[in-house]
N, C-alpha and C positions, 0 to 999 in steps of 0.2 A: 356889361363887359368887365373883365378884370381891369383894375386900374393900374396895375404894375406894368410899366412899359416893357420890361424884360420878359415878363410872363406872356404879354401880348405878342411880342416878336417871336418868342420860342414857339408859341401856339401857331402863329402864321407860318413859320418855317416848316414845322411838322406837317401842317395841312397841305402846303404847296408841295412838299416833297412826296408825301404819301399819295396825293391825287395825280400829280404829274408823273410820278414814278410808275404808277399803274398804267396811266395813259400811254406813256412812252413804251412800256412793255407790249402793249396791244397795238402799237403802231400809230398812236394818235399824235396830232400836232395842234395844240390849242391855239397857236398863232396863225395857223392856216385859215385864210378868209373863206375857204370853201368847205362845205360839209363832207366832201369826198376825201379831205385830209384830216378832219377832226374825228374824235372818237369819244372817249369817256368824259374828258373835261370839256364842258360846254361853253365856258367863258373864262376870260382873264382881263378884267377891266379895272384892276386896283391901282395901276401905275407903279406897283412894286416891281423891283427887278426880278426876273425869272430865276428860279433856284437852279442849283447844280443838276437836279433831276431832269431839267429841261435843257440847260445850256452846256453840259459836259459834252466834249466831242464824241464820246461813245453813244450819247443819246441821239445825235444826228444820224449816225450810221445805223442805229437800230430802227429809228423812224423810217429811214430810206428802205430798209429791208422789209418793212411791214410788221415788224415785231412778231409776236406769236399768233397773230391772227391769220397769217397767210398759210397756204398749203405747204410751203417749204420754209422751214424756220432756220434762220442763220444763228445756230447755237453759239458760235464763237462771239457774234455780236451781243447776244443776250448775256453771255457770261462776262464779257468785258464791261457791259453796263452795270451788271449786278456787283461787280467788283468795286465800281466807283460810287454806286448809290445803294445805301442800305434801306430798302423799302420796308421790310418788316420792322426795323427799328423805328422808322418814321411813323408807322401805324401805331406801334406800341407807345411812342411818345405822345401822339395825338390822343390815344385812348386814355393815357394817364392824366394828360392836361384837362381832358373833359370832366374829370372828377372835381376839379376846382373851378369850373366855368359857370357854376350856377345850375339850377334845376333844369330849365328849359333848354338853354344852350348846351349844357352838358349831355342831355339826353339825345339831342340832335347829333352831336359829335360822336357819341358812342354808337348810334345807329349807322352813321357814316363809316365808322371804323369796322363795324360788323360786315358791311357791304364790301369794303376794300379788302377785308380779309378773305372773303369768298373769291373776289376777283384775283387775288394773289394765289390762292389755292388752285384756281382754274388755270393760271399760268403753269403751276407746277404739273398739273394734269397734262397740259398740252406738251410740256417738255418730257413727259414720261418719268417725272421725278416725284410724283405723288399719286395717291389713290384717287379714283374718280370721285368727283364732288357730288354728293347726293342732290338730286333735282329739288327735293323738298327744302334743303338748306338754301339753295339758290333763291327760290321763290320767297321763302320766309324772310330772307335778308332784305330783298328789294321791295317787298310789299307789306311785311308784318304779319302775313298770314300764310298758311299752308296752301299748296296748289289744289285747285278744284277745276273740273271741266266747265265750259260755257254751255249755256242752255239758250238756243236761239228761238225757241218756239214762240214766246210772247211777242218779240219784235217782228218775227216773220208773219205771224197772224195779223198783227196791226198793219204791216206793210201790204199784205193782201187785201185788207179792208180798204185802205186808202187808194190802192191802185184800182180796185173795183169801182170806186166812186168816179174815177176818171176814165172808165170805160175799158180797163185792162183786166179782163176776166182770167181767173187762175184757179181752176178747180182742183188741180193736182200740183205736186211739187215741181214737176217739169214744166208745167204751164206757168207756174209762178216765176220761175227762173227766166223763162222766155218773156214773161211780162215785164220783169225788171229790166232785162236787156233792152227791150223795145222802149221802155220809159227813158232809159239812159241815152239811147241812140237819138231820140227826138229832142233831147235837152243837152246834148254834148257840148262841152266848152270848146269854142273855136280856138285852136292852138295859138294862132297869130293874134288873138285878142285877149290873151291871158292878162297882160299887164294892165290893159284898160279896164277889164272886168274886175281885177283885183282892186284897182283904185276906187271904183264905185262901191265895192263891198266894204272896203276899209272905211270910207267916208260914212256909210250907213252904220256900221258897227261902232265906230268911234263916237258917233252921236248918241248911240244907245248906251255906251259905256259912260259918257258924260252925264247922262240922265239917270241911269240906274245903278251905277257903281261908285263913281267919283264923289258924290255927296257924303258917302259913308267913310271916306278916307281922310287922313290929316290934310290940312290946307296946303302944307308944303308939297304934297304930291299932286295937287290938282293941275298944276301948269306944266308938269313933266310930259314931254312928247310921248304919246302912247303908241305911235305907229310910224316911226322913222325908219322905213324899210324900202328896199328895191327888190323887185321880182326878177329873177334870172332863169333862163332855160338851160338845163343840162341834158346831155345825151347819154344813153346807156347806163343810167343810175340804177342801183339795186334797191333804192328806196323811192317812195312817192315824191318826196321833197325833203329839203333840209333848211330849217330856220337856223341861220348862223348869227347869233348875237355878237356884235363886235364891241361896241361900248368904249372904244379907246379914242374916238375923236373928241376934241375939246373946243369950246367956244373961247373967245379972247380972254374972258374972265376966268378961264380954267374949269368951268362947269362942263359936265358931260353933254354930248349931243344924243346919246342913247340910240346909236345907229345899228341897223341890222340888215341882212339880206335874206331873201328866201329863194333857194334854188329849186325849181320845180322840174320834175322828170318830163322831158319832152314827149315821152311815149305814154304818159298817164291818160287812162281812159276815165273821165269823170264828167258827171253831169253838172250843170250850173248850180242846182240846189246843193249837191254834195260839195261843190267848190266853195259855196258860201260857208258851209260848215267848216271847210278846211281853212278859210281865211280867218274866221273867228277863232279857230283853234291855234293857228300859227302866229297870228298878228294881234288883233284887238278884239276882245279883251283877254286873249290867250297869251302865248308865250312872250311875244315882244313886249306887250304891256307889262306882264308879270316881271320879266327881267329888268325892264326900265325902272319900275318902281322899286325893285330890290336895289338896283344901282343907286338910285336916288337916296334911298334910306342909308346905304353904306356911305355915300358922299356926305350925308348929314350926320355921320357917326352914330347912327341908330343901330346898325348891324355890324357884326364882326367880319373879319377877313374871309372866313369860309363862305360868305354869301357871294364872294366875287369869283369863286371857282365852282360854279354849279356843275353837278356831276351826274352822269347817266348811271343806270343800274343801281340806283339808290332809292330810299324811301322819299327823299326830297324830290327826286325826278318823278316818282309815282304820283306825288301830290301835284306836281306841275302838269302832268298829263291829265290828271283829273280836273284841274282848273280849266285847262284848255278844252277838254271835251264837254264841259258845261258852259263854256264861254258864250256860245250862241244863245243859250237860255238866259244867262245873265244880261247879255246885251239887250234882250227884249223885256227884262224884269220879270221873268216867269220861272217856275220850277219844273214844269212838265212840258214835254214835247207837244202834247195835244193842244197846249195853250199858244204855240207859235201861230202867227197870223195867216199862214198860207199852207195849203195842203202839200204843195210841192216842197216847201221848206221842211215840213214835218217828215216827208218821205226821205228827203236828202239827209236829214239828221239821223233818222232811224237807220238808214243804210250805212252811214258813216260809223255809228255806234256798233252796229252789227259787225262791221269790219273789224273794230277793235276787240269785240268778243271773239272774232275769228283769230286774231293774233294770239289771244290767250289759248284758244283751242289748238292752234298749231303748235304752240309750246308744249301743251299738255300731252297731245298725241305723240309728238316727236320724242319727247324726253321722259315722260312717264310711261307711255304705252309702247314706245319704240316702233311706231309705224313707219313704213316707207313713205317717201315724199309723194309719190303718185296717189297713194291712198289718202293722205292728208289733203292734198290739193283738191281731190274730188269732194271731200267733206266741206272744205272752205267754199268751194263753187256752189254746190248743191244745197247745203244746209244753211250757210251763211250769206249766200247770194253775192259773193265777191265777183268782180269782173275776172276774166281770164288772166289779165296781167297781174292783178293783185293776188289771186289765188296762187299763181306761180311764184311770185316774189315771197309771199308770206309762208309758203310751205317749203321753200327752198333757201334762198340767200339769207332771209331773216330767220326762219324757223329752225334751220339746221346749223345756225351759227353757234359756236361753242359757248359764247358768252351772251350775246343778245337774245338768242333763242331761249336761254334758261333764266335769264335775270330781267330782260327788259320787256319782252313781249307780254308777260303777265301784268306788267305795271299799268298798262292803258286801262284795262277793265277794272282793275283794283282801285285805281285813282278815280275813275268815272263814278263808280258805285258809291265810294266813300264821300266824295264831294257832293253828289246829288243828295245823299241822305242827310248830310250836315245842313245843306241849303234848305231842306224841308223842315229840319228841326229847329234852326236858329234864324232869328230875324236878321235882315241885311245889316243892320248897324253892328251886329255882333259877329256874323260870319265873314263879311267882306274884309274887314281889317285883319282878321286872323288868316285868311286865305292868302292875302297878298303881302304878308310880312310886316305889316304895320304894328303888330304886337310881338314881334320877334320872329326870327327865321324858324320855320317849322317844317316838319315832314308829314307823311301820311299817318304816322302814329302819334308824334308829339303835338299835333294840332289839338288833340283832345285835352291836353294839359291846359292850353290857353282857354278853350271853350268851357271846361268845367271848373275853372278857377284854381287848378292845382299848380299852375306855374308861378313861381315866386317872382317878384320884381327884380331881385338880384339875379343877374345872369340871363335876363330875358332878351338880352341882345340890344337893349336900349339904354341910353343915358337919361337919367332923370334929374 
């Protein structure tokens, strides 16, 4: 990291203003403990004072109105906020500072600025003050690659094979969907037992992380709590669940407690094997573990301020989703789904990953092909084997969202495919520290710099 305190402070201010400015414009509140109130900014655990971009009175009014994300935009509130906070200038300052931040850190920050720039232009589109943002630009910014459709055939065929082993015959597409529905019904998570089931899954996966992941990380990370989380049920949510990393509680010695919550949709239709994949994804060794280790590295002055304001719709978020979707494999120390120790677990994982392929497909069909929701919903249900509830949410509230539908839904598949390929290519002692930030904060693109040796030590985000 730059050693000049003034340069560090200026970089932190620009980072906070740019991210929380965009977050506020879209109606987000990074200090809200619930995922129903958060949006682009996923965390704020630095103990630094919140910037004017968050604290200005105009920001509170804009957040209360829902920003530009709602159907009815309070244009006066938007303009009052933009008069007080110069977001384009902050993005420009951040991009300029990235050039002096070192190779790896600078590339991460420049990628972040590219994504923030797209989100800003989407605001202008929503306000009718700018041209429509091309879909390809949105996807390329958040994933590092142009959009492509999902192909469900291989996963679907493997699901049919595994179901047949368990007596669920499916000679046709319609019969396969019926077989999946029957398999789900017979293994459905009892809604009143979610917390107890979550605790059992967390214990199993935490033990797996201790065996297959922790030995490859710096010793300073080995005692960091990997799953300090509470499960909460929420009604009528448009998402399946929300992991809310808090990270602001402290022990008596000032060290973090690494706390988080997971709000699960009370209406979620999910089988126990799919729920197990969900726990590995959201908790350990997925998002909560990932965020906790990043916070620990920041607390030890190994990562810069930008690591404390992790941000959706970015290449960093795409990598985070890729880690989370591969978490169940890492917990068992394997690289392939077929190597998981139970057929039901293989099925649950395949169905979960097929759902994330469906997220990408919903985005592609909605924004590239301009299909109507009902038509997209039918594809997700029949070709990607989503439940009725998921097909409806992914084709509607998620898929047609002006921002998430274009930038975030494609990130799940992109991250999953990239992380899976890297885990096959590199030994655990090389890939695991790179994935979890121990060699510098990276995203879906810049991780290659670390793995192929192009990242210089200067600016790697670590002090030596």
